[in-house]
C-alpha positions in Angstrom: 15.9 1.7 14.1 13.1 2.4 16.0 9.8 3.5 14.8 10.0 7.2 15.7 13.3 6.9 14.0 11.7 5.7 11.1 8.7 8.3 11.1 10.3 10.9 11.9 12.9 10.9 8.6 10.3 9.5 6.8 10.8 12.7 3.8 14.0 11.1 3.3 13.5 7.0 3.9 10.9 7.0 1.7 13.1 7.6 -1.1 14.6 4.4 -0.3 11.2 2.8 0.1 10.0 3.6 -3.9 13.7 2.6 -4.6 13.6 -0.9 -2.9 9.5 -1.5 -3.8 9.0 0.4 -7.0 5.5 -0.7 -6.8 4.4 1.7 -4.2 3.4 4.9 -5.5 3.2 8.4 -4.2 0.3 8.6 -2.6 0.8 5.6 -0.5 4.1 6.4 1.1 2.2 9.9 1.9 -0.5 8.0 3.7 2.0 5.4 5.3 4.2 7.7 6.4 6.4 5.3 8.0 3.9 3.6 10.0 5.2 0.2 10.3 2.2 -2.1 10.0 1.0 -0.1 7.2 4.1 -0.8 4.9 4.0 -4.1 5.7 0.2 -4.5 5.0 1.2 -2.5 1.8 4.3 -5.9 1.1 1.4 -7.9 1.1 -1.3 -6.5 -1.1 1.2 -5.4 -3.6 3.8 -8.3 -3.5 1.6 -11.0 -2.8 3.9 -11.8 0.8 2.6 -13.6 3.3 3.1 -11.6 7.0 6.5 -13.7 7.6 8.0 -12.3 4.4 6.5 -9.1 4.7 7.8 -8.4 7.7 11.5 -10.0 7.2 11.6 -7.6 4.2 11.1 -4.8 6.2 13.3 -6.0 9.1 16.0 -6.3 6.3 15.2 -3.1 4.3 15.2 -1.3 8.2 18.5 -2.8 8.9 20.1 -1.3 5.3 19.1 2.2 5.8 20.9 1.8 9.5 23.5 0.5 7.9 23.3 3.1 4.8 22.7 0.2 2.0 19.9 -0.6 0.1 20.0 -4.2 -1.2 17.5 -5.2 -3.8 16.3 -9.0 -3.7 
């Protein structure tokens, strides 16, 4: 899934983001608007992930959205 697709479908996808990473607030999700770098930054901030770990989590999530599954880790 490319960035444009994620941003274009953000209203549908943000519920899945909240399901996977429940610490995101609705206001934060509204501000993020599907922007990859902002999601990765928030993952680092809220979950204490390294940049690499946050990117890996995001890639896994992105792949699960493409296949229609949402795995929880």
